[in-house]
KOLLUM-610719 format. One line per 3 residues: number of its first residue (from 1); for each residue x, y, z of C-alpha. Coordinates in nm, 2 decimals. Example, Ala and Ser with C-alpha at 12.3 -4.5 7.8 and 13.67 -1.06 7.14 Angstrom:
1) 1.23 -0.45 0.78  1.37 -0.11 0.71;
This chain:
1) 0.00 0.00 0.00  0.13 0.34 -0.09  -0.18 0.57 -0.11;
4) -0.40 0.58 0.19  -0.66 0.85 0.13  -0.81 1.08 -0.13;
7) -0.98 1.39 0.00  -1.22 1.60 -0.21  -1.26 1.97 -0.11;
10) -1.60 2.06 -0.25  -1.61 2.38 -0.05  -1.33 2.52 -0.26;
13) -1.47 2.43 -0.61  -1.45 2.72 -0.85  -1.80 2.64 -1.00;
16) -2.10 2.43 -0.92  -2.24 2.45 -1.28  -1.95 2.34 -1.49;
19) -1.81 1.99 -1.55  -1.68 1.81 -1.35  -1.78 2.02 -1.05;
22) -2.15 2.00 -1.14  -2.15 1.62 -1.07  -2.31 1.54 -0.74;
25) -2.06 1.26 -0.69  -1.79 1.51 -0.64  -2.00 1.75 -0.44;
28) -2.12 1.49 -0.19  -1.82 1.26 -0.16  -1.58 1.38 0.11;
31) -1.30 1.12 0.09  -1.21 0.77 -0.03  -1.01 0.56 0.22;
34) -0.80 0.30 0.04  -0.73 -0.02 0.24  -0.65 -0.28 -0.02;
37) -0.37 -0.32 -0.28  -0.64 -0.30 -0.55  -0.92 -0.05 -0.55;
40) -1.18 -0.07 -0.82  -1.40 0.22 -0.94  -1.73 0.10 -1.09;
43) -2.04 0.28 -1.22  -2.23 0.38 -1.53  -2.07 0.59 -1.81;
46) -2.05 0.95 -1.71  -2.05 0.90 -1.34  -1.70 1.05 -1.29;
49) -1.48 0.74 -1.25  -1.23 0.83 -1.52  -1.23 1.20 -1.43;
52) -1.13 1.12 -1.07  -0.87 0.87 -1.18  -0.71 1.13 -1.40;
55) -0.72 1.39 -1.12  -0.55 1.14 -0.89  -0.27 1.08 -1.15;
58) -0.22 1.46 -1.19  -0.21 1.51 -0.81  0.04 1.23 -0.78;
61) 0.26 1.38 -1.06  0.20 1.07 -1.28  0.24 1.15 -1.65;
64) -0.05 1.10 -1.88  0.04 1.03 -2.24  -0.19 1.25 -2.44;
67) -0.26 1.26 -2.81  -0.27 1.56 -3.03  -0.47 1.85 -2.90;
70) -0.78 1.93 -3.12  -1.01 2.23 -3.14  -1.32 2.19 -2.93;
73) -1.67 2.33 -3.01  -1.71 2.43 -2.65  -1.41 2.51 -2.43;
76) -1.45 2.43 -2.06  -1.18 2.59 -1.85  -1.26 2.37 -1.55;
79) -1.25 2.03 -1.73  -0.90 1.93 -1.61  -0.90 2.13 -1.28;
82) -1.03 1.87 -1.03  -0.68 1.77 -0.92  -0.64 2.12 -0.78;
85) -0.92 2.05 -0.54  -0.82 1.71 -0.40  -0.55 1.61 -0.16;
88) -0.38 1.27 -0.13  -0.23 1.10 0.18  0.06 0.86 0.13;
91) 0.15 0.59 0.37  0.53 0.63 0.35  0.58 0.91 0.11;
94) 0.52 0.94 -0.26  0.61 0.67 -0.51  0.64 0.68 -0.89;
97) 0.37 0.52 -1.10  0.19 0.52 -1.44  -0.15 0.60 -1.59;
100) -0.30 0.36 -1.85  -0.59 0.41 -2.08  -0.63 0.21 -2.40;
103) -0.72 0.51 -2.61  -0.39 0.69 -2.54  -0.17 0.39 -2.50;
106) -0.08 0.40 -2.87  0.10 0.74 -2.81  0.33 0.57 -2.56;
109) 0.39 0.27 -2.80  0.49 0.51 -3.08  0.73 0.70 -2.85;
112) 0.88 0.37 -2.74  0.95 0.27 -3.10  1.13 0.61 -3.15;
115) 1.34 0.55 -2.84  1.42 0.19 -2.96  1.54 0.32 -3.30;
118) 1.82 0.49 -3.10  1.86 0.23 -2.83  1.72 -0.12 -2.94;
121) 1.79 -0.26 -2.59  1.49 -0.05 -2.47  1.26 -0.32 -2.61;
124) 1.40 -0.59 -2.39  1.21 -0.43 -2.11  0.89 -0.52 -2.30;
127) 0.98 -0.87 -2.41  1.21 -0.77 -2.69  0.94 -0.69 -2.94;
130) 0.79 -0.36 -3.06  0.45 -0.30 -2.90  0.33 -0.17 -3.23;
133) 0.39 -0.51 -3.39  0.16 -0.69 -3.14  -0.21 -0.70 -3.12;
136) -0.38 -0.46 -2.89  -0.43 -0.73 -2.63  -0.08 -0.86 -2.66;
139) 0.09 -0.53 -2.64  -0.12 -0.43 -2.34  -0.03 -0.74 -2.15;
142) 0.34 -0.70 -2.24  0.33 -0.36 -2.09  0.14 -0.47 -1.78;
145) 0.38 -0.77 -1.71  0.69 -0.55 -1.74  0.57 -0.24 -1.57;
148) 0.39 -0.39 -1.27  0.72 -0.55 -1.15  0.83 -0.20 -1.04;
151) 0.74 -0.05 -0.71  0.47 0.21 -0.77  0.11 0.33 -0.79;
154) -0.07 0.22 -1.11  -0.39 0.39 -1.24  -0.58 0.20 -1.51;
157) -0.88 0.33 -1.70  -1.08 0.04 -1.83  -0.79 -0.19 -1.91;
160) -1.03 -0.46 -2.03  -1.11 -0.27 -2.35  -0.87 -0.46 -2.58;
163) -0.86 -0.78 -2.38  -1.05 -1.11 -2.45  -1.21 -1.28 -2.15;
166) -0.90 -1.51 -2.13  -0.67 -1.21 -2.13  -0.88 -1.04 -1.86;
169) -0.84 -1.35 -1.64  -0.46 -1.33 -1.71  -0.47 -0.97 -1.60;
172) -0.68 -1.06 -1.29  -0.41 -1.31 -1.18  -0.13 -1.05 -1.25;
175) -0.31 -0.79 -1.04  -0.36 -1.04 -0.76  0.01 -1.15 -0.76;
178) 0.16 -0.80 -0.79  -0.08 -0.66 -0.52  0.00 -0.94 -0.28;
181) 0.37 -0.90 -0.34  0.34 -0.56 -0.16  0.53 -0.33 -0.40;
184) 0.24 -0.23 -0.63  -0.09 -0.06 -0.57  -0.37 -0.03 -0.82;
187) -0.66 0.20 -0.87  -0.88 0.08 -1.16  -1.19 0.21 -1.33;
190) -1.36 -0.08 -1.49  -1.68 -0.23 -1.64  -1.55 -0.58 -1.64;
193) -1.72 -0.83 -1.41  -1.41 -1.04 -1.44  -1.18 -0.78 -1.30;
196) -1.44 -0.68 -1.04  -1.42 -1.03 -0.91  -1.07 -0.99 -0.79;
199) -1.05 -1.14 -0.43  -0.98 -0.89 -0.16  -1.02 -0.58 -0.38;
202) -1.21 -0.28 -0.26  -1.50 -0.18 -0.49  -1.61 0.18 -0.49;
205) -1.95 0.24 -0.66  -2.01 0.57 -0.84  -2.37 0.49 -0.92;
208) -2.50 0.69 -0.62  -2.36 0.99 -0.44  -2.16 0.98 -0.23;
211) -1.93 0.71 -0.35  -2.00 0.39 -0.16  -1.78 0.08 -0.09;
214) -1.98 -0.22 -0.20  -1.95 -0.60 -0.23  -1.90 -0.76 -0.57;
217) -2.25 -0.91 -0.57  -2.40 -0.56 -0.50  -2.27 -0.41 -0.82;
220) -2.50 -0.34 -1.11  -2.25 -0.51 -1.34  -2.27 -0.84 -1.15;
223) -2.65 -0.83 -1.14  -2.69 -0.76 -1.52  -2.44 -1.02 -1.62;
226) -2.60 -1.28 -1.39  -2.95 -1.21 -1.52  -2.82 -1.22 -1.88;
229) -2.65 -1.56 -1.83  -2.95 -1.71 -1.65  -3.22 -1.57 -1.89;
232) -3.07 -1.47 -2.22  -3.41 -1.48 -2.38  -3.53 -1.19 -2.17;
235) -3.29 -0.96 -2.36  -3.40 -1.06 -2.71  -3.68 -0.89 -2.91;
């Protein structure tokens, strides 16, 4: 365990009408206490899971590999400001880490290829093969297996996106092993019922404000998948 607590200071928000400060989840949640090597954020799309995950990364000085900036129809000056209104409490001082999201991972993989063109030995860290020459699922797992061996805080935004069910179980085992080893801590936003099933993980539900810690069987994802598997005919026209 590295990170113990995340505190949200809603009394200092610059706006109550602009995203993300207009979300009740951020106005009513005072803090999240982290007590397990793996913490899972779960909830419907738009509930604020990824927004808080990015804010934690920025507050912890963890780099986010961004793509090319594009012109927006509507500019929101507050969109990336949540990190200025949260505080984090470490157990034994800050540690390094990384932020993963499948939609921006390609930017990292492209940069890695450029570094490898000057220093081929760089690829040995990732199994000796360019991440760009592997499938999405393969390159993601290559990254996870190499990176998670290092002491740090790892923030993952829907890591299941490019992974087959078999690969998700492989990731589940990796998270369990690295978390139990004691050097790595994970905070993961996910929709995967497989990843949510990780034994001993803390599950934080964003479906109602304030954020609540729930059991696996209490998540909407578990309920929906269970109903679907038991009565698939109910979901057909």
